[in-house]
Structure formats: structure tokens, C-alpha cells
C-alpha positions, -999 to 999 in steps of 0.1 A, spaced: -603 -652 -783 -619 -685 -793 -657 -693 -794 -651 -718 -766 -636 -689 -744 -666 -668 -752 -691 -694 -743 -674 -701 -710 -679 -665 -699 -708 -652 -678 -733 -627 -691 -717 -598 -671 -682 -608 -684 -695 -608 -719 -709 -572 -715 -677 -561 -700 -656 -576 -728 -678 -562 -755 -675 -527 -741 -638 -531 -739 -636 -544 -775 -658 -515 -788 -635 -490 -772 -605 -508 -787 -622 -507 -821 -628 -470 -818 -591 -464 -808 -580 -485 -838 -603 -464 -861 -588 -432 -846 -552 -444 -851 -560 -453 -887 -575 -419 -895 -544 -402 -880 -521 -426 -899 -506 -441 -867 -519 -477 -871 -492 -503 -876 -511 -535 -875 -542 -533 -897 -550 -569 -890 -561 -559 -855 -593 -545 -871 -603 -579 -882 -596 -597 -851 -615 -571 -829 -645 -571 -853 -647 -608 -854 -645 -611 -815 -673 -586 -812 -693 -607 -836 -686 -639 -816 -697 -622 -784 -729 -607 -800 -737 -642 -814 -734 -658 -780 -755 -631 -763 -782 -635 -790 -782 -674 -785 -786 -670 -748 -814 -645 -752 -832 -669 -776 -828 -697 -751 -842 -675 -723 -873 -667 -744 -877 -703 -755 -873 -715 -719 -899 -693 -704 
């Protein structure tokens, strides 16, 4: 998911996507611990997408504080 895609999402969509990605991250961690993980690169993708979403959320929160 690109930063452009993340910025186009609404706040509720971002929360839902973040929750989904955190569950996926947990599942990947569990698969790795049990030795079933095939694609280790998925960790990096999920982690970076989570960071993108959190960055956009923080930017929007800062704008809301600055605007009021």
C-alpha cells in the first residue's frame, strides 16, 4: 500500500486497516515461531504499512490540534 493510498483513506478506514494489519503481523509472528513462515519479506511490508498509517494518523491529529 502506497502513501498516496493511505492518505486517501478516511479516519475510520485507517483504524480498520491498522487493526487488520496488526492481526496479520501477529499471525506472521506466530507462523515464524512455529516454523511455517515461507515469505519472511511479508514482515517488512506489514511493518512499514503500519508505520505509514500511524504517520498519517499523527499528521491528522496534529492538524486537528493546530486548526482548533
